[in-house]
N, C-alpha and C positions, 0 to 999 in steps of 0.2 A: 495302178498308181500306188496302192498300199505296198505292193511288192518292192517298188523302187525305194520307198521310204524305209522299208525294213532292211534292205541291202545297204543303203546309205548309213543307217544307224549301226548296223553290224560292223561296217568298215570303220566308223568313228570309234566304236567301243574297242575293237581290236587295236587300233592305233593308240588309244589312250592306255590300254593295258601294256602294250609294247613299250611305250615311253616311260611308264611307271617302273617297269622292270629294268630298263636301261638306267634310269635315274638311281635305283637302289644299288646298282653295281659301281657307281662312280666313286673314284678315290681321288684325293687331291693329287694333281700332277703339275710339275713345272712351277712350284711355288717356293722358290728359294731353297732354304735348307729344311723344308718340311719333310719329316720322316714319313714313310708310307704307313707306319703303324701309329702315327701321331694324330690324334684328333684335335681339330681346332678347338681351343679352349681347355683342353685337358693337359695334365702334367705328364711329361715323359722324361725318363732317365736321360742324363747327358754324361758324357765322358768328363770326369773331373780334371783330367790332364789336358783337355782342349785349351788352346791358346785364348780363345774368347772368354771361357769360363775363368781361367787364371787371371786375366786382365780385369774382369768384372769383380772377382773376389778381392783383388788389390784395391780397386776403386771403392768397393763397399767398406773395406777396413779403414781406408783413409777418410771416408766420410764420417765414420763413427768416431775416430780419433786420428789426428794427423800423424801420430807416432806409431800407429799399429802397423805390423808387418804380418802378412799371411804366412803361416808355417805350412799349412796343408789345406787342400779342399778335400773334405771327406765324402761329400755327397753333392750331386748337382742334378737339377731338373730344369726343364724348360716348359714354357706354356706360350702357345701362339695366341696373341690378342691383336690389338691394333699396333703391333710391334711384337716384342717378345719379353716375357718375364723370365728371370732366372732366379731359382730358389736354391740356396747353397748352405751346407753346413761347413763352416771353416774353423780351423784352429788359428788363433791370432796371438802373436807376441808371447808364445809359450805359457800364457796364463789364462786364456779365454777360449771358450767354444761358443761360436755365434751362428745363429741361423739368420740369414739375410735374404732379402728379395730385392732385385734390381730390375727396373724396367728399361728396355732399350727400344729405340726406334731409329733405324739406320737412315731413313730418308730425311729425318729432321736432326740427326746427330744428337739425339737425346739419350742421356744416361742418368737415371735417377734412382737413388736408394729409397725404396718405398716402405720397407720395414726391416727391423732387426731386433734380435733378443740375444743377449750374451749371458753366459754363466762362467764363473771362475772354475778353473780346473786345478787350482792349487789346494 
């Protein structure tokens, strides 16, 4: 009787160890635009020439001042949250360098400027 319990316990422990090992090797798959090197919640570099980055930079500039025009996106990063955050360094209207953050959520069609800081470059 003790022998059967020992074998059963051994099988359970091996199964748990196998499951734990498999779980540690999991990577996000099939999750939209999630990059394989991108951690959920972590910031990852983004292509500043990407169409979405360019559109969101223009959106952010217009939210700061309706007359602002983006001259260039110098740096862009993304963060996966309950949607996606974009953090960008942009040159605006030949006079300002701004760091902006925009939150997007595609399924609710949300675009929101969540923070910005601008400095004169003149």
